[in-house]
N, C-alpha and C positions, 0 to 999 in steps of 0.2 A: 548535630550528628552528620558526618559526611557520608555521601553515597559511595558505594563501591560500584565502579563501572566495569563492564565486561564487553568484549567485542570479538567478532570474527568477520571475515570478509571473503568474498569470492570474486574471481575474475569471471565476468559474465559476457555474453555477446554485446552487452550495452556498456561495458567498462566495469570498474570496481563497484560492487554492491557491499555496503557495510551494514552489519547487524549489531545492534547494541541492546544491552540489558543493564538496568540500573541496580538490580537486586539479585541477579543470578537465577531468578525463577520465572521471569516473564520478559517479553520483548517490548521495548519502548520506542525503538527506531529502526527502520530499514531505509537506507537512502543511497543515492549515487554519490557518495562522498568518500574521501580517503579515510582509512581507519586511523585512529590514534594509537598510542602505545598502551593499550589495556589488555589484560589477560582474557582468555576465552573461558567459557563455562559450558556446562552441559546444554543449557537452553540455546546459547548462541551457536553451538556446534550442530544442534538439531535443526535450527533455522537455516544454517549454512547448507546442510545436507538437503533439506527440503527445497531450498531455492535452486540448488544444483540440479536436482531432479526435475524441477519445473522448467528450467532453461533447456534441459536435454529432452523435454517432451514426455517425461515419465510421470509427471505429477500435474494434476489439475485442481487439487484442493489442498489447503494447508491445515495442519493440525498443530497449532502453536499457542501457548499462553501469551496473550497480548495485554499490554498496559500502556496505551497511548494517553498522554496527558492532554486534556483539552476541556473546553466548556461543556456543559450538559448538552447544549445544542450540537456542538461538534461531535460529541460521543454518539448522539442519536444518528447523525448523518453517517458517521463511520460504521456504525452497526448495520445500517441499511445498505451501505456499499457492499458489505460482505454477503448480501443476499443476491447480488448480481452474479449469476452463474458464469463460470468459465465459458468462453466462446460467445458470450452475449454482451450487449451493451444496454445502457439506460440513459435517458436524458436527465439533465438537472431538474427539469419539471417532474419527471417520473419520480425522482428521489424526493423532491419536495412534497408531492402528493402522498407518497408512501409513508412519510413521517407526519402526515396530517397538517402540513403547512404549505398549501398550494401556492400561496403568494410569496413564499420564501425562496424562490429560485436563485436569486443573487446570493442570499445567505448560504444556501447549499453550495454554491460555487466557491464561496470564500472558505467554508469548512472543508470542502474537497481539496482546496489548494493548500490547506494547513495539515493535511493528513501526514503524520510522521512515519507511517508504516507502509511504505510503497510496496506494490505488487501484492502482498498478502492481504492488505485492505485495498481492494482493487479500484482505486480512484481513476486509474487509466481506462476503465470500462465506461466512464461517464462521458457522454458526447453531447454536442449541441442538439436542440430539438429538430433541426433540419438535417441531422446526420453528419455534420462537420466535426472535425476534431478541434476541440478548443482547449486551451490551457492545460499544462501539465508541468508540475514543478521540476521534473527531470528533463523537460524539453519535449516538444511535439514529436521529434524524431524517435524518442524512446517510447512515447505513447503509441505511435504508429507501429513500431516494431512489436511491442507487446500485444497489440490487437491482432496483428498479422500472425504472430506466433500462436495466438489462441484461435485464429481463424474467424475473428469477429469482424474483420474488414474484408 
C-alpha cells in the first residue's frame, strides 16, 4: 500500500520550512528543506499556521498531532525534548538523566540529531553541558537564531 503524502511550507526568517504528513492526520516531518509537489491537508495547514505564529512571536507552544518515525529510544528522547519549555535550555546530560539513562549522553545526542520534527520537537533547546551551542541538523546559525528568538540565549 502506498502512502499519501501532504505538505505545506512557509517562508520563515530562517528560510523555507516544510511541513509533511504521510497520512493527513499527523505531522511526520518539519524541516528546513524545499517542499515537493504534494498537496496540502488540514493538519499541514494547521502546522503552517502555528509555525507562522511562532516566528511572529505570537505562539510559544504547539498543539499538533505528531508521528515521528524512530526507535523506541529516539521516541523517548523526542518526548523528553518536548518538556523543555520555551525560553529554556537543557543539556544532553539533563535529557539523559530525565529518561533514566545517565550514561547515554552520546546516544541522546544522536537521537537529538535525528529528530525529524524541527522546532515543534525543540531539539534546538539542547546545548552542551558547558552552555555552548553544539550540533543542529539545520545548522548552528539556525539554532542560535531560534534560541535568541525564544530569549534562551
